[in-house]
Structure formats: structure tokens, C-alpha cells
PQR file of N, CA, C, O and H, with PARSE charges and radii, in Angstrom:
ATOM      1  N   MET A   1     194.519  92.430  92.248 -0.4000 1.5000
ATOM      2  CA  MET A   1     193.568  93.935  92.577 -0.0000 2.0000
ATOM      3  C   MET A   1     193.828  94.705  92.002  0.5500 1.7000
ATOM      4  O   MET A   1     194.995  94.546  91.643 -0.5500 1.4000
ATOM      5  N   ALA A   2     193.284  95.862  91.505 -0.4000 1.5000
ATOM      6  CA  ALA A   2     193.051  96.979  91.563 -0.0000 2.0000
ATOM      7  C   ALA A   2     192.809  97.452  92.906  0.5500 1.7000
ATOM      8  O   ALA A   2     192.173  97.129  93.909 -0.5500 1.4000
ATOM      9  H   ALA A   2     192.336  95.992  91.796  0.4000 1.0000
ATOM     10  N   LYS A   3     193.991  98.825  92.279 -0.4000 1.5000
ATOM     11  CA  LYS A   3     194.027  99.872  93.604 -0.0000 2.0000
ATOM     12  C   LYS A   3     192.812 100.766  93.550  0.5500 1.7000
ATOM     13  O   LYS A   3     192.443 101.210  92.463 -0.5500 1.4000
ATOM     14  H   LYS A   3     194.507  99.088  91.464  0.4000 1.0000
ATOM     15  N   SER A   4     191.809 101.213  95.298 -0.4000 1.5000
ATOM     16  CA  SER A   4     191.085 102.202  94.965 -0.0000 2.0000
ATOM     17  C   SER A   4     191.134 102.912  94.427  0.5500 1.7000
ATOM     18  O   SER A   4     192.287 103.215  94.119 -0.5500 1.4000
ATOM     19  H   SER A   4     192.109 100.852  96.181  0.4000 1.0000
ATOM     20  N   PHE A   5     190.143 103.688  93.914 -0.4000 1.5000
ATOM     21  CA  PHE A   5     190.119 105.205  92.899 -0.0000 2.0000
ATOM     22  C   PHE A   5     191.064 106.457  93.959  0.5500 1.7000
ATOM     23  O   PHE A   5     191.965 107.164  93.507 -0.5500 1.4000
ATOM     24  H   PHE A   5     189.206 103.442  94.164  0.4000 1.0000
ATOM     25  N   TYR A   6     190.550 106.481  95.501 -0.4000 1.5000
ATOM     26  CA  TYR A   6     191.357 107.318  96.071 -0.0000 2.0000
ATOM     27  C   TYR A   6     192.880 107.199  96.056  0.5500 1.7000
ATOM     28  O   TYR A   6     193.838 107.967  96.138 -0.5500 1.4000
ATOM     29  H   TYR A   6     189.818 105.907  95.868  0.4000 1.0000
ATOM     30  N   HIS A   7     192.673 105.914  95.918 -0.4000 1.5000
ATOM     31  CA  HIS A   7     194.798 105.329  95.783 -0.0000 2.0000
ATOM     32  C   HIS A   7     195.397 106.200  94.621  0.5500 1.7000
ATOM     33  O   HIS A   7     196.457 106.824  94.558 -0.5500 1.4000
ATOM     34  H   HIS A   7     191.895 105.290  95.851  0.4000 1.0000
ATOM     35  N   PHE A   8     194.199 106.010  93.570 -0.4000 1.5000
ATOM     36  CA  PHE A   8     195.220 106.801  92.271 -0.0000 2.0000
ATOM     37  C   PHE A   8     194.766 107.889  92.485  0.5500 1.7000
ATOM     38  O   PHE A   8     195.615 108.566  91.904 -0.5500 1.4000
ATOM     39  H   PHE A   8     193.339 105.503  93.620  0.4000 1.0000
ATOM     40  N   LEU A   9     194.028 108.625  92.901 -0.4000 1.5000
ATOM     41  CA  LEU A   9     193.653 110.087  92.771 -0.0000 2.0000
ATOM     42  C   LEU A   9     194.594 110.375  93.657  0.5500 1.7000
ATOM     43  O   LEU A   9     194.333 111.576  93.724 -0.5500 1.4000
ATOM     44  H   LEU A   9     193.338 108.076  93.372  0.4000 1.0000
ATOM     45  N   MET A  10     195.614 110.219  94.503 -0.4000 1.5000
ATOM     46  CA  MET A  10     196.487 110.674  95.273 -0.0000 2.0000
ATOM     47  C   MET A  10     197.644 111.093  94.729  0.5500 1.7000
ATOM     48  O   MET A  10     198.339 112.033  95.114 -0.5500 1.4000
ATOM     49  H   MET A  10     195.826 109.243  94.449  0.4000 1.0000
ATOM     50  N   LYS A  11     197.912 110.046  93.421 -0.4000 1.5000
ATOM     51  CA  LYS A  11     198.767 110.500  92.841 -0.0000 2.0000
ATOM     52  C   LYS A  11     198.905 112.065  92.062  0.5500 1.7000
ATOM     53  O   LYS A  11     199.862 112.411  91.369 -0.5500 1.4000
ATOM     54  H   LYS A  11     197.347 109.283  93.108  0.4000 1.0000
ATOM     55  N   TYR A  12     197.966 112.706  92.305 -0.4000 1.5000
ATOM     56  CA  TYR A  12     197.646 114.121  91.627 -0.0000 2.0000
ATOM     57  C   TYR A  12     197.710 115.319  92.495  0.5500 1.7000
ATOM     58  O   TYR A  12     197.426 116.463  92.139 -0.5500 1.4000
ATOM     59  H   TYR A  12     197.189 112.426  92.868  0.4000 1.0000
ATOM     60  N   ARG A  13     198.178 114.884  93.864 -0.4000 1.5000
ATOM     61  CA  ARG A  13     197.795 115.675  94.858 -0.0000 2.0000
ATOM     62  C   ARG A  13     199.150 116.884  94.219  0.5500 1.7000
ATOM     63  O   ARG A  13     200.023 116.627  93.390 -0.5500 1.4000
ATOM     64  H   ARG A  13     198.409 113.955  94.153  0.4000 1.0000
ATOM     65  N   HIS A  14     199.015 117.609  94.624 -0.4000 1.5000
ATOM     66  CA  HIS A  14     200.210 118.682  94.278 -0.0000 2.0000
ATOM     67  C   HIS A  14     200.013 120.277  95.481  0.5500 1.7000
ATOM     68  O   HIS A  14     198.848 120.667  95.561 -0.5500 1.4000
ATOM     69  H   HIS A  14     198.306 117.817  95.297  0.4000 1.0000
ATOM     70  N   PRO A  15     200.771 120.866  96.084 -0.5600 1.5000
ATOM     71  CA  PRO A  15     201.168 121.461  96.976  0.2800 2.0000
ATOM     72  C   PRO A  15     200.326 123.190  96.508  0.5500 1.7000
ATOM     73  O   PRO A  15     199.598 123.962  97.133 -0.5500 1.4000
ATOM     74  N   GLU A  16     201.058 123.188  94.775 -0.4000 1.5000
ATOM     75  CA  GLU A  16     200.077 124.097  93.987 -0.0000 2.0000
ATOM     76  C   GLU A  16     199.347 123.714  93.034  0.5500 1.7000
ATOM     77  O   GLU A  16     199.837 123.612  91.909 -0.5500 1.4000
ATOM     78  H   GLU A  16     201.649 122.561  94.268  0.4000 1.0000
ATOM     79  N   PRO A  17     198.365 123.496  93.210 -0.5600 1.5000
ATOM     80  CA  PRO A  17     197.295 122.729  91.825  0.2800 2.0000
ATOM     81  C   PRO A  17     197.425 123.448  90.706  0.5500 1.7000
ATOM     82  O   PRO A  17     197.175 124.640  90.889 -0.5500 1.4000
ATOM     83  N   LYS A  18     197.784 123.106  89.402 -0.4000 1.5000
ATOM     84  CA  LYS A  18     197.565 124.175  88.429 -0.0000 2.0000
ATOM     85  C   LYS A  18     195.898 123.161  87.744  0.5500 1.7000
ATOM     86  O   LYS A  18     195.055 123.696  87.024 -0.5500 1.4000
ATOM     87  H   LYS A  18     197.987 122.138  89.253  0.4000 1.0000
ATOM     88  N   ASP A  19     195.854 122.220  88.051 -0.4000 1.5000
ATOM     89  CA  ASP A  19     194.338 122.198  87.399 -0.0000 2.0000
ATOM     90  C   ASP A  19     193.094 121.330  87.642  0.5500 1.7000
ATOM     91  O   ASP A  19     193.544 120.465  88.394 -0.5500 1.4000
ATOM     92  H   ASP A  19     196.539 121.785  88.636  0.4000 1.0000
ATOM     93  N   GLU A  20     192.160 121.128  87.504 -0.4000 1.5000
ATOM     94  CA  GLU A  20     191.044 120.616  88.500 -0.0000 2.0000
ATOM     95  C   GLU A  20     191.219 118.882  89.168  0.5500 1.7000
ATOM     96  O   GLU A  20     190.750 118.343  90.170 -0.5500 1.4000
ATOM     97  H   GLU A  20     191.795 121.831  86.893  0.4000 1.0000
ATOM     98  N   ILE A  21     191.931 118.496  88.293 -0.4000 1.5000
ATOM     99  CA  ILE A  21     191.976 116.855  89.114 -0.0000 2.0000
ATOM    100  C   ILE A  21     193.088 117.019  90.310  0.5500 1.7000
ATOM    101  O   ILE A  21     193.166 116.398  91.371 -0.5500 1.4000
ATOM    102  H   ILE A  21     192.312 118.934  87.479  0.4000 1.0000
ATOM    103  N   SER A  22     193.762 117.859  89.888 -0.4000 1.5000
ATOM    104  CA  SER A  22     194.942 118.406  91.288 -0.0000 2.0000
ATOM    105  C   SER A  22     193.930 118.894  92.444  0.5500 1.7000
ATOM    106  O   SER A  22     193.935 118.400  93.571 -0.5500 1.4000
ATOM    107  H   SER A  22     193.699 118.363  89.027  0.4000 1.0000
ATOM    108  N   ARG A  23     193.229 119.727  92.109 -0.4000 1.5000
ATOM    109  CA  ARG A  23     192.558 120.272  92.946 -0.0000 2.0000
ATOM    110  C   ARG A  23     191.266 119.366  93.886  0.5500 1.7000
ATOM    111  O   ARG A  23     190.826 119.513  95.026 -0.5500 1.4000
ATOM    112  H   ARG A  23     193.226 120.129  91.193  0.4000 1.0000
ATOM    113  N   PHE A  24     190.958 118.414  92.790 -0.4000 1.5000
ATOM    114  CA  PHE A  24     190.132 117.382  93.357 -0.0000 2.0000
ATOM    115  C   PHE A  24     191.012 116.657  94.418  0.5500 1.7000
ATOM    116  O   PHE A  24     190.738 116.496  95.608 -0.5500 1.4000
ATOM    117  H   PHE A  24     191.315 118.294  91.864  0.4000 1.0000
ATOM    118  N   ALA A  25     191.981 116.306  93.833 -0.4000 1.5000
ATOM    119  CA  ALA A  25     193.108 114.866  94.996 -0.0000 2.0000
ATOM    120  C   ALA A  25     193.247 115.552  96.138  0.5500 1.7000
ATOM    121  O   ALA A  25     192.975 115.078  97.241 -0.5500 1.4000
ATOM    122  H   ALA A  25     192.204 116.438  92.867  0.4000 1.0000
ATOM    123  N   ASN A  26     193.956 117.445  95.813 -0.4000 1.5000
ATOM    124  CA  ASN A  26     193.804 117.745  97.542 -0.0000 2.0000
ATOM    125  C   ASN A  26     192.551 117.835  98.248  0.5500 1.7000
ATOM    126  O   ASN A  26     192.733 117.823  99.465 -0.5500 1.4000
ATOM    127  H   ASN A  26     194.177 117.830  94.917  0.4000 1.0000
ATOM    128  N   HIS A  27     191.285 117.925  97.889 -0.4000 1.5000
ATOM    129  CA  HIS A  27     190.361 118.575  98.929 -0.0000 2.0000
ATOM    130  C   HIS A  27     189.833 116.632  99.017  0.5500 1.7000
ATOM    131  O   HIS A  27     189.049 116.438  99.946 -0.5500 1.4000
ATOM    132  H   HIS A  27     191.137 117.934  96.900  0.4000 1.0000
ATOM    133  N   ALA A  28     190.070 115.764  98.463 -0.4000 1.5000
ATOM    134  CA  ALA A  28     189.488 114.722  98.440 -0.0000 2.0000
ATOM    135  C   ALA A  28     190.324 113.961 100.075  0.5500 1.7000
ATOM    136  O   ALA A  28     189.772 113.334 100.979 -0.5500 1.4000
ATOM    137  H   ALA A  28     190.708 115.922  97.709  0.4000 1.0000
ATOM    138  N   TYR A  29     191.544 114.282  99.946 -0.4000 1.5000
ATOM    139  CA  TYR A  29     193.058 114.460 101.059 -0.0000 2.0000
ATOM    140  C   TYR A  29     192.522 115.050 102.101  0.5500 1.7000
ATOM    141  O   TYR A  29     192.782 114.559 103.200 -0.5500 1.4000
ATOM    142  H   TYR A  29     191.992 114.792  99.211  0.4000 1.0000
ATOM    143  N   ILE A  30     191.837 115.981 102.049 -0.4000 1.5000
ATOM    144  CA  ILE A  30     191.288 116.379 103.234 -0.0000 2.0000
ATOM    145  C   ILE A  30     190.186 116.127 103.936  0.5500 1.7000
ATOM    146  O   ILE A  30     189.957 116.264 105.137 -0.5500 1.4000
ATOM    147  H   ILE A  30     191.627 116.380 101.156  0.4000 1.0000
ATOM    148  N   ASP A  31     189.265 115.591 102.707 -0.4000 1.5000
ATOM    149  CA  ASP A  31     187.714 115.130 102.947 -0.0000 2.0000
ATOM    150  C   ASP A  31     188.106 113.638 103.930  0.5500 1.7000
ATOM    151  O   ASP A  31     188.289 112.514 103.461 -0.5500 1.4000
ATOM    152  H   ASP A  31     189.451 115.480 101.730  0.4000 1.0000
ATOM    153  N   HIS A  32     188.157 114.002 105.273 -0.4000 1.5000
ATOM    154  CA  HIS A  32     188.156 112.559 105.999 -0.0000 2.0000
ATOM    155  C   HIS A  32     187.021 111.762 106.057  0.5500 1.7000
ATOM    156  O   HIS A  32     187.023 110.988 107.014 -0.5500 1.4000
ATOM    157  H   HIS A  32     188.009 114.914 105.653  0.4000 1.0000
ATOM    158  N   SER A  33     185.921 111.705 105.230 -0.4000 1.5000
ATOM    159  CA  SER A  33     185.030 111.127 105.003 -0.0000 2.0000
ATOM    160  C   SER A  33     184.523 110.251 103.402  0.5500 1.7000
ATOM    161  O   SER A  33     183.707 109.388 103.078 -0.5500 1.4000
ATOM    162  H   SER A  33     185.919 112.334 104.452  0.4000 1.0000
ATOM    163  N   PHE A  34     185.780 111.264 102.603 -0.4000 1.5000
ATOM    164  CA  PHE A  34     186.179 110.314 101.715 -0.0000 2.0000
ATOM    165  C   PHE A  34     185.831 108.888 101.389  0.5500 1.7000
ATOM    166  O   PHE A  34     186.370 108.160 102.223 -0.5500 1.4000
ATOM    167  H   PHE A  34     186.443 111.965 102.867  0.4000 1.0000
ATOM    168  N   PRO A  35     185.133 108.193 100.492 -0.5600 1.5000
ATOM    169  CA  PRO A  35     185.305 106.591 100.178  0.2800 2.0000
ATOM    170  C   PRO A  35     186.403 106.001  99.735  0.5500 1.7000
ATOM    171  O   PRO A  35     186.527 105.668  98.557 -0.5500 1.4000
ATOM    172  N   LYS A  36     187.404 105.794 100.731 -0.4000 1.5000
ATOM    173  CA  LYS A  36     189.194 105.357 100.368 -0.0000 2.0000
ATOM    174  C   LYS A  36     188.926 104.371  99.831  0.5500 1.7000
ATOM    175  O   LYS A  36     189.245 104.454  98.645 -0.5500 1.4000
ATOM    176  H   LYS A  36     187.303 106.065 101.688  0.4000 1.0000
ATOM    177  N   THR A  37     188.229 102.882 100.226 -0.4000 1.5000
ATOM    178  CA  THR A  37     188.713 101.846  99.480 -0.0000 2.0000
ATOM    179  C   THR A  37     187.748 101.284  98.617  0.5500 1.7000
ATOM    180  O   THR A  37     187.713 100.054  98.579 -0.5500 1.4000
ATOM    181  H   THR A  37     187.969 102.815 101.190  0.4000 1.0000
ATOM    182  N   THR A  38     186.945 101.932  97.904 -0.4000 1.5000
ATOM    183  CA  THR A  38     185.975 101.658  96.590 -0.0000 2.0000
ATOM    184  C   THR A  38     186.607 101.823  95.761  0.5500 1.7000
ATOM    185  O   THR A  38     187.547 102.618  95.774 -0.5500 1.4000
ATOM    186  H   THR A  38     186.973 102.931  97.936  0.4000 1.0000
ATOM    187  N   SER A  39     186.173 100.902  94.497 -0.4000 1.5000
ATOM    188  CA  SER A  39     186.570 101.572  93.097 -0.0000 2.0000
ATOM    189  C   SER A  39     185.204 101.389  92.550  0.5500 1.7000
ATOM    190  O   SER A  39     185.251 101.057  91.366 -0.5500 1.4000
ATOM    191  H   SER A  39     185.409 100.256  94.486  0.4000 1.0000
ATOM    192  N   SER A  40     183.817 101.512  93.097 -0.4000 1.5000
ATOM    193  CA  SER A  40     183.037 101.546  92.578 -0.0000 2.0000
ATOM    194  C   SER A  40     182.053 103.022  91.743  0.5500 1.7000
ATOM    195  O   SER A  40     181.425 103.783  92.480 -0.5500 1.4000
ATOM    196  H   SER A  40     183.779 101.781  94.059  0.4000 1.0000
ATOM    197  N   TYR A  41     182.054 103.169  90.714 -0.4000 1.5000
ATOM    198  CA  TYR A  41     181.794 104.394  90.544 -0.0000 2.0000
ATOM    199  C   TYR A  41     180.330 105.265  90.735  0.5500 1.7000
ATOM    200  O   TYR A  41     179.892 106.413  90.672 -0.5500 1.4000
ATOM    201  H   TYR A  41     182.564 102.551  90.116  0.4000 1.0000
ATOM    202  N   ASP A  42     179.958 104.038  90.980 -0.4000 1.5000
ATOM    203  CA  ASP A  42     178.394 104.512  91.740 -0.0000 2.0000
ATOM    204  C   ASP A  42     178.698 105.121  93.136  0.5500 1.7000
ATOM    205  O   ASP A  42     178.533 106.332  93.285 -0.5500 1.4000
ATOM    206  H   ASP A  42     180.314 103.105  91.031  0.4000 1.0000
ATOM    207  N   LYS A  43     179.041 104.512  93.952 -0.4000 1.5000
ATOM    208  CA  LYS A  43     179.232 104.610  95.437 -0.0000 2.0000
ATOM    209  C   LYS A  43     180.090 105.724  95.286  0.5500 1.7000
ATOM    210  O   LYS A  43     179.771 106.437  96.237 -0.5500 1.4000
ATOM    211  H   LYS A  43     179.175 103.529  93.831  0.4000 1.0000
ATOM    212  N   LEU A  44     181.154 106.409  94.548 -0.4000 1.5000
ATOM    213  CA  LEU A  44     182.090 107.373  94.368 -0.0000 2.0000
ATOM    214  C   LEU A  44     181.360 108.801  94.184  0.5500 1.7000
ATOM    215  O   LEU A  44     181.475 109.860  94.801 -0.5500 1.4000
ATOM    216  H   LEU A  44     181.414 105.830  93.776  0.4000 1.0000
ATOM    217  N   SER A  45     180.315 108.286  92.749 -0.4000 1.5000
ATOM    218  CA  SER A  45     179.803 109.566  92.218 -0.0000 2.0000
ATOM    219  C   SER A  45     178.276 109.665  93.460  0.5500 1.7000
ATOM    220  O   SER A  45     177.731 110.766  93.373 -0.5500 1.4000
ATOM    221  H   SER A  45     180.222 107.426  92.248  0.4000 1.0000
ATOM    222  N   SER A  46     177.947 109.199  93.970 -0.4000 1.5000
ATOM    223  CA  SER A  46     176.728 109.321  94.796 -0.0000 2.0000
ATOM    224  C   SER A  46     177.276 110.140  96.180  0.5500 1.7000
ATOM    225  O   SER A  46     176.780 111.175  96.625 -0.5500 1.4000
ATOM    226  H   SER A  46     178.389 108.305  94.040  0.4000 1.0000
ATOM    227  N   TYR A  47     178.413 109.408  96.729 -0.4000 1.5000
ATOM    228  CA  TYR A  47     178.901 110.642  97.731 -0.0000 2.0000
ATOM    229  C   TYR A  47     179.718 111.775  96.839  0.5500 1.7000
ATOM    230  O   TYR A  47     180.325 112.572  97.555 -0.5500 1.4000
ATOM    231  H   TYR A  47     178.815 108.567  96.367  0.4000 1.0000
ATOM    232  N   LEU A  48     179.786 111.890  96.116 -0.4000 1.5000
ATOM    233  CA  LEU A  48     180.088 112.984  95.519 -0.0000 2.0000
ATOM    234  C   LEU A  48     179.059 114.479  95.278  0.5500 1.7000
ATOM    235  O   LEU A  48     179.168 115.667  95.584 -0.5500 1.4000
ATOM    236  H   LEU A  48     179.294 111.243  95.534  0.4000 1.0000
ATOM    237  N   GLU A  49     177.819 113.437  94.396 -0.4000 1.5000
ATOM    238  CA  GLU A  49     176.989 114.358  94.613 -0.0000 2.0000
ATOM    239  C   GLU A  49     176.677 114.966  95.867  0.5500 1.7000
ATOM    240  O   GLU A  49     177.017 116.148  95.917 -0.5500 1.4000
ATOM    241  H   GLU A  49     177.731 112.472  94.147  0.4000 1.0000
ATOM    242  N   LEU A  50     176.205 114.574  96.756 -0.4000 1.5000
ATOM    243  CA  LEU A  50     176.135 115.105  98.404 -0.0000 2.0000
ATOM    244  C   LEU A  50     177.365 115.676  99.052  0.5500 1.7000
ATOM    245  O   LEU A  50     177.162 116.637  99.795 -0.5500 1.4000
ATOM    246  H   LEU A  50     175.929 113.614  96.715  0.4000 1.0000
ATOM    247  N   ASN A  51     178.464 115.310  98.924 -0.4000 1.5000
ATOM    248  CA  ASN A  51     179.104 116.141  99.673 -0.0000 2.0000
ATOM    249  C   ASN A  51     180.382 116.429  99.115  0.5500 1.7000
ATOM    250  O   ASN A  51     181.313 116.702  99.873 -0.5500 1.4000
ATOM    251  H   ASN A  51     178.629 114.529  98.321  0.4000 1.0000
ATOM    252  N   GLY A  52     180.581 116.394  97.553 -0.4000 1.5000
ATOM    253  CA  GLY A  52     181.490 116.836  97.117 -0.0000 2.0000
ATOM    254  C   GLY A  52     180.982 118.520  96.392  0.5500 1.7000
ATOM    255  O   GLY A  52     180.644 118.933  95.283 -0.5500 1.4000
ATOM    256  H   GLY A  52     179.825 116.173  96.938  0.4000 1.0000
ATOM    257  N   HIS A  53     181.162 119.042  97.635 -0.4000 1.5000
ATOM    258  CA  HIS A  53     180.918 120.635  97.493 -0.0000 2.0000
ATOM    259  C   HIS A  53     181.947 121.344  97.178  0.5500 1.7000
ATOM    260  O   HIS A  53     181.797 122.566  97.158 -0.5500 1.4000
ATOM    261  H   HIS A  53     181.437 118.706  98.536  0.4000 1.0000
ATOM    262  N   TYR A  54     183.135 120.821  96.881 -0.4000 1.5000
ATOM    263  CA  TYR A  54     184.480 121.055  96.520 -0.0000 2.0000
ATOM    264  C   TYR A  54     185.006 121.352  95.036  0.5500 1.7000
ATOM    265  O   TYR A  54     185.882 122.047  94.520 -0.5500 1.4000
ATOM    266  H   TYR A  54     183.257 119.829  96.897  0.4000 1.0000
ATOM    267  N   LEU A  55     183.805 120.271  94.534 -0.4000 1.5000
ATOM    268  CA  LEU A  55     183.696 120.235  92.738 -0.0000 2.0000
ATOM    269  C   LEU A  55     183.356 120.946  92.595  0.5500 1.7000
ATOM    270  O   LEU A  55     182.400 121.262  93.304 -0.5500 1.4000
ATOM    271  H   LEU A  55     183.094 119.706  94.952  0.4000 1.0000
ATOM    272  N   ASN A  56     183.841 121.906  91.495 -0.4000 1.5000
ATOM    273  CA  ASN A  56     183.784 123.057  90.678 -0.0000 2.0000
ATOM    274  C   ASN A  56     182.510 122.418  89.702  0.5500 1.7000
ATOM    275  O   ASN A  56     181.570 123.175  89.459 -0.5500 1.4000
ATOM    276  H   ASN A  56     184.617 121.649  90.919  0.4000 1.0000
ATOM    277  N   SER A  57     182.491 121.011  89.146 -0.4000 1.5000
ATOM    278  CA  SER A  57     181.525 120.442  88.161 -0.0000 2.0000
ATOM    279  C   SER A  57     181.725 118.978  88.542  0.5500 1.7000
ATOM    280  O   SER A  57     182.796 118.874  89.139 -0.5500 1.4000
ATOM    281  H   SER A  57     183.255 120.396  89.343  0.4000 1.0000
ATOM    282  N   MET A  58     181.175 117.955  88.437 -0.4000 1.5000
ATOM    283  CA  MET A  58     181.093 116.439  88.063 -0.0000 2.0000
ATOM    284  C   MET A  58     182.023 115.859  87.055  0.5500 1.7000
ATOM    285  O   MET A  58     182.594 114.771  87.135 -0.5500 1.4000
ATOM    286  H   MET A  58     180.305 118.040  87.952  0.4000 1.0000
ATOM    287  N   ALA A  59     182.118 116.980  85.831 -0.4000 1.5000
ATOM    288  CA  ALA A  59     182.939 116.404  85.123 -0.0000 2.0000
ATOM    289  C   ALA A  59     183.979 115.842  85.463  0.5500 1.7000
ATOM    290  O   ALA A  59     184.492 114.802  85.050 -0.5500 1.4000
ATOM    291  H   ALA A  59     181.654 117.864  85.766  0.4000 1.0000
ATOM    292  N   VAL A  60     184.507 117.050  86.770 -0.4000 1.5000
ATOM    293  CA  VAL A  60     186.049 117.153  86.940 -0.0000 2.0000
ATOM    294  C   VAL A  60     186.380 115.265  87.519  0.5500 1.7000
ATOM    295  O   VAL A  60     187.378 114.569  87.332 -0.5500 1.4000
ATOM    296  H   VAL A  60     184.090 117.895  87.105  0.4000 1.0000
ATOM    297  N   PHE A  61     185.256 114.988  88.139 -0.4000 1.5000
ATOM    298  CA  PHE A  61     185.157 113.322  88.818 -0.0000 2.0000
ATOM    299  C   PHE A  61     185.251 112.473  87.624  0.5500 1.7000
ATOM    300  O   PHE A  61     186.109 111.591  87.616 -0.5500 1.4000
ATOM    301  H   PHE A  61     184.445 115.554  88.291  0.4000 1.0000
ATOM    302  N   ASP A  62     184.300 112.666  86.388 -0.4000 1.5000
ATOM    303  CA  ASP A  62     184.374 112.054  85.325 -0.0000 2.0000
ATOM    304  C   ASP A  62     185.693 111.264  84.711  0.5500 1.7000
ATOM    305  O   ASP A  62     185.969 110.082  84.502 -0.5500 1.4000
ATOM    306  H   ASP A  62     183.602 113.383  86.395  0.4000 1.0000
ATOM    307  N   ASP A  63     186.576 112.935  84.474 -0.4000 1.5000
ATOM    308  CA  ASP A  63     187.586 113.012  84.109 -0.0000 2.0000
ATOM    309  C   ASP A  63     188.865 112.013  84.632  0.5500 1.7000
ATOM    310  O   ASP A  63     189.744 111.315  84.127 -0.5500 1.4000
ATOM    311  H   ASP A  63     186.352 113.895  84.644  0.4000 1.0000
ATOM    312  N   ALA A  64     188.470 112.338  85.729 -0.4000 1.5000
ATOM    313  CA  ALA A  64     189.294 111.647  87.076 -0.0000 2.0000
ATOM    314  C   ALA A  64     189.551 109.975  86.949  0.5500 1.7000
ATOM    315  O   ALA A  64     190.538 109.292  87.220 -0.5500 1.4000
ATOM    316  H   ALA A  64     187.756 112.905  86.140  0.4000 1.0000
ATOM    317  N   TRP A  65     187.766 109.513  86.238 -0.4000 1.5000
ATOM    318  CA  TRP A  65     187.390 108.277  86.604 -0.0000 2.0000
ATOM    319  C   TRP A  65     188.125 107.945  85.458  0.5500 1.7000
ATOM    320  O   TRP A  65     189.043 107.139  85.609 -0.5500 1.4000
ATOM    321  H   TRP A  65     186.964 110.068  86.018  0.4000 1.0000
ATOM    322  N   ASP A  66     187.890 108.442  84.249 -0.4000 1.5000
ATOM    323  CA  ASP A  66     188.925 108.091  82.872 -0.0000 2.0000
ATOM    324  C   ASP A  66     190.035 107.643  83.539  0.5500 1.7000
ATOM    325  O   ASP A  66     190.169 106.423  83.637 -0.5500 1.4000
ATOM    326  H   ASP A  66     187.144 109.097  84.126  0.4000 1.0000
ATOM    327  N   LEU A  67     191.021 108.507  84.113 -0.4000 1.5000
ATOM    328  CA  LEU A  67     192.237 108.396  83.854 -0.0000 2.0000
ATOM    329  C   LEU A  67     192.516 107.200  84.869  0.5500 1.7000
ATOM    330  O   LEU A  67     193.424 106.386  84.705 -0.5500 1.4000
ATOM    331  H   LEU A  67     190.912 109.498  84.034  0.4000 1.0000
ATOM    332  N   TYR A  68     191.409 107.193  86.200 -0.4000 1.5000
ATOM    333  CA  TYR A  68     191.716 105.738  86.740 -0.0000 2.0000
ATOM    334  C   TYR A  68     191.420 105.022  85.627  0.5500 1.7000
ATOM    335  O   TYR A  68     192.376 104.857  84.868 -0.5500 1.4000
ATOM    336  H   TYR A  68     190.672 107.854  86.334  0.4000 1.0000
ATOM    337  N   LEU A  69     190.203 104.465  85.244 -0.4000 1.5000
ATOM    338  CA  LEU A  69     190.324 102.895  83.788 -0.0000 2.0000
ATOM    339  C   LEU A  69     191.354 103.121  83.293  0.5500 1.7000
ATOM    340  O   LEU A  69     192.424 102.539  83.469 -0.5500 1.4000
ATOM    341  H   LEU A  69     189.427 104.599  85.860  0.4000 1.0000
ATOM    342  N   GLN A  70     191.151 103.842  82.743 -0.4000 1.5000
ATOM    343  CA  GLN A  70     192.988 103.832  81.983 -0.0000 2.0000
ATOM    344  C   GLN A  70     193.908 103.038  82.476  0.5500 1.7000
ATOM    345  O   GLN A  70     194.199 101.992  81.896 -0.5500 1.4000
ATOM    346  H   GLN A  70     190.281 104.315  82.600  0.4000 1.0000
ATOM    347  N   SER A  71     194.639 103.510  83.890 -0.4000 1.5000
ATOM    348  CA  SER A  71     195.776 103.123  84.159 -0.0000 2.0000
ATOM    349  C   SER A  71     195.380 101.867  84.840  0.5500 1.7000
ATOM    350  O   SER A  71     196.236 101.025  85.110 -0.5500 1.4000
ATOM    351  H   SER A  71     194.403 104.359  84.361  0.4000 1.0000
ATOM    352  N   GLU A  72     194.129 101.693  85.132 -0.4000 1.5000
ATOM    353  CA  GLU A  72     193.536 100.279  85.385 -0.0000 2.0000
ATOM    354  C   GLU A  72     194.100  99.048  84.096  0.5500 1.7000
ATOM    355  O   GLU A  72     194.371  97.928  84.530 -0.5500 1.4000
ATOM    356  H   GLU A  72     193.433 102.377  84.912  0.4000 1.0000
ATOM    357  N   GLN A  73     194.210  99.222  83.019 -0.4000 1.5000
ATOM    358  CA  GLN A  73     194.194  98.432  82.005 -0.0000 2.0000
ATOM    359  C   GLN A  73     195.177  97.631  81.589  0.5500 1.7000
ATOM    360  O   GLN A  73     195.019  96.925  80.593 -0.5500 1.4000
ATOM    361  H   GLN A  73     193.990 100.132  82.666  0.4000 1.0000
TER
END
């Protein structure tokens, strides 16, 4: 079974984030409503469109999603 996107993203958490994906991971960690168990692009994208005020751009999510897909192959 594939790990959830959130589980994947948590490996990018960093106390001093050096890039947008690390910032995204840090914010997702403290976002208690983040959909932690899903691996659905549509569910995650919809959630972030409405609640991802901490993302400078949805492109950050898309970049992280690409890395997630690569890791699951």
C-alpha cells in the first residue's frame, strides 16, 4: 500500500526550511485539518485551494506531488 502524500511530505520538514517544499511541509504539519490519510490529487488540490493560504503558489504543491509520484514508482 502506498503511503499517504502527507506521510511522504513530512520527510521534507525542517526547522530552518531552505526551500518552498520544506516550508509547505512545516505548514502542513501544523495544519490540523490537512487531509493526512489521502493519496488523491483531487482531494489534496481542492483542500489546498480553499485552505492552503500558507502556499505562495499551487505550483509548490504540484512540485511536491511530482516528487511523491516518483517516490511511489
